[in-house]
N, C-alpha and C positions, 0 to 999 in steps of 0.2 A: 775177627767176626761182631764182635760190641761195637768198632768202627761202624763197619757197612750197616747193621741196623741203625747205628747212632746218623749215620751220612747218608744213607739211600732209602732206607724203608720208611722208617720212623718221619722223614721230612714230606716225604711223598703223604705216608698218611696226615699228617697235621694241615696238610693243603686241604686233600678231601675232607677233612672235618671242617676247615674255616669254609670252604665253599658250600658246605649242605651236602656234599656226596658221596659221603662216607657210610659203605655200605656193608650190611655184616663178608660177603662176599668178598669189601675187598680187604675186610682186615681177615678173613680165611687164608685169601691169597697171599699176603703180606706175615701172615704167622706161617705157613707151607715154604715161603722165601726165605722163612730162616732158618727152619729146621731142615732146610734141603741143605744149605748154607753148614750147619752145625755138620750134620752127618756128613757132608763131604772132609771137614775138616776134620769129624774123629775119624773118617778113611785114611787120610795119608796119614796121622797122627799113628793109626797099625800099620801103617808099610814103613813107618820110622821115618816121614818124609814130612818135609815143613812147604808152608805156600811159595818161599820164596824156589825151593827147588824140587817142586812141580814140572814136570818137562811133557811135552806134548805127546809121549808113549802112558805117561801116568793118566793125563789128562782125559787121552783116546780110549784109555780100560775102567774110567770109570763110565764112559759114557756107553762103553758098551755092555757093562754090565750092572745099568741100572733102565728100569724101565722110563719113560719115553716122559711120563706125569716131574720126575723128580727133577728129570733134565731139564723141560719147561721150566720148570719151580727155580729149579739153581743160575739161567742162565743169567739174572741181573744180579747176581753174585761173581760169576765168572767176569762179565764187565768190567763193574767195578772194581774189583783186583787187578784186573788187564791195567784199566786206564786210571790206577793210579798206581802203578809202579810196583804192587804186591804179588805178583804171578808175572811168569814173562809173557811178552807177545807171542801168545798161542794162538793157535787155531781155535776156537771153540765151535766143534761138530755143529750145523743146525739138526733141527729137530723135524724129522720133516711132518708137514701136514699132513693127517688123517682125512682123507675127503667125507664129507657125510650123505650120506642120503639124503637126495631130493624128496619133500613127499610130495604125493602125488595129490592131484585133487579133488580125487574121490577119499583117499587116505584123511584129507584136509577136511572134508568137508563130514567122516564120517567122527573126526573129532572134536568139531565143531558141533553135531550134533549131540554128542556127548555132553558138552559141557554144559550149554544153553537147556539139557534137560536133566541132569542128575543130582538130583539136590544131597546126595551121599556125601560131593565133592565138594570143600570150601569153598565159602561164596568168595572170598578173594580171589583165591585159585581157579574159579571160572574164571572171572573177568580181567585177570590178567594174559591169562594164556588164551581168551579169544579177540582181546586188543592184538596180542602177537601176532595171532593169523587172519585175525580178518584187519588187520592196517600196517601190518607188519612193522610194529615200534619195537624196537630191542626192550630187551626185559630191564634195562638200566633208566630207561625214560620213563617204562611204566610203574617201576615203583618211583617215580617224585611226583607224578600226580598227586593231585589235590582235589579236595571237592570245589575246589575254586575257578576248575580244567572243564568241569562239566556244566555244558552251557543247556539249560533250559528254556525253551518256546515255545508256550502253546501244549502240545501234546508232542511234542520235535523234542528229543533231544543229542545233544552233539559234545565232543570231547576235543578240548584244547589242545591236540599233539601240536600243531604247527597254526599257521594264520592260513586260510580262514580255520575252522575251529571244522572238526573231521562229522558228520552226519554218523549216527549210530543208528540203525536198523532195530524193529522190533525182532525175537522177542531180545535183540542183548540187551534194547533200555532198559527192559524190566530188570533186566540182572542188576546196570548201572546205578539205578534206581534204588532197586534193593542192598545194596551194598552201602551206598549212601546212609538211608536210614538205619540199618546194623553196623556200623563201624564196630568193633572192638576195644578195648581199655577206653572209654569214651566217660566212665563213672566216676576215673579218677579226680580228686581238686584241679589236678593241672590241666586235663583234657577236656573237659566242657565243651570247650567249645574247637576244637583243633581241627580242623581241614585237613 
């Protein structure tokens, strides 16, 4: 198991960190992958089996008795074990994706109205989810935005999600400018000018 974390999970985390894309979500995902692989190996040990002695019936039994998110978290471990010859060339059962419910235009407008008017919701969340609903930007892109991506010209506000910058309509533009003015953790010595 340590080899899997060293040769697969750890290099991926290092690459993300070096590119500036390491997020709390990617750290949680890596932790979940290690936990699920550890659980699988413990499950094999309880059955008096080793990874090399794991056969298709055993792997299928594990998949049948574990919830979908555990199977998904363990898939990269199974792929690594199979490609490195630590487990037989078994068929790793696919986890069917559950189709999400599309958001209706009526529901989308309800959520936008709440985000634009409910001051009880954290301002960062209001801006992030409004960007998601208005511009269709994935959260992985939204969390990388900086104040340098907000372009103001006279009374107009745009956000650089790509080129050219996307115009931001009112009243959302006010929320974006409020967020810039009210950024958190700006009073420490290392952060006074952080974008």
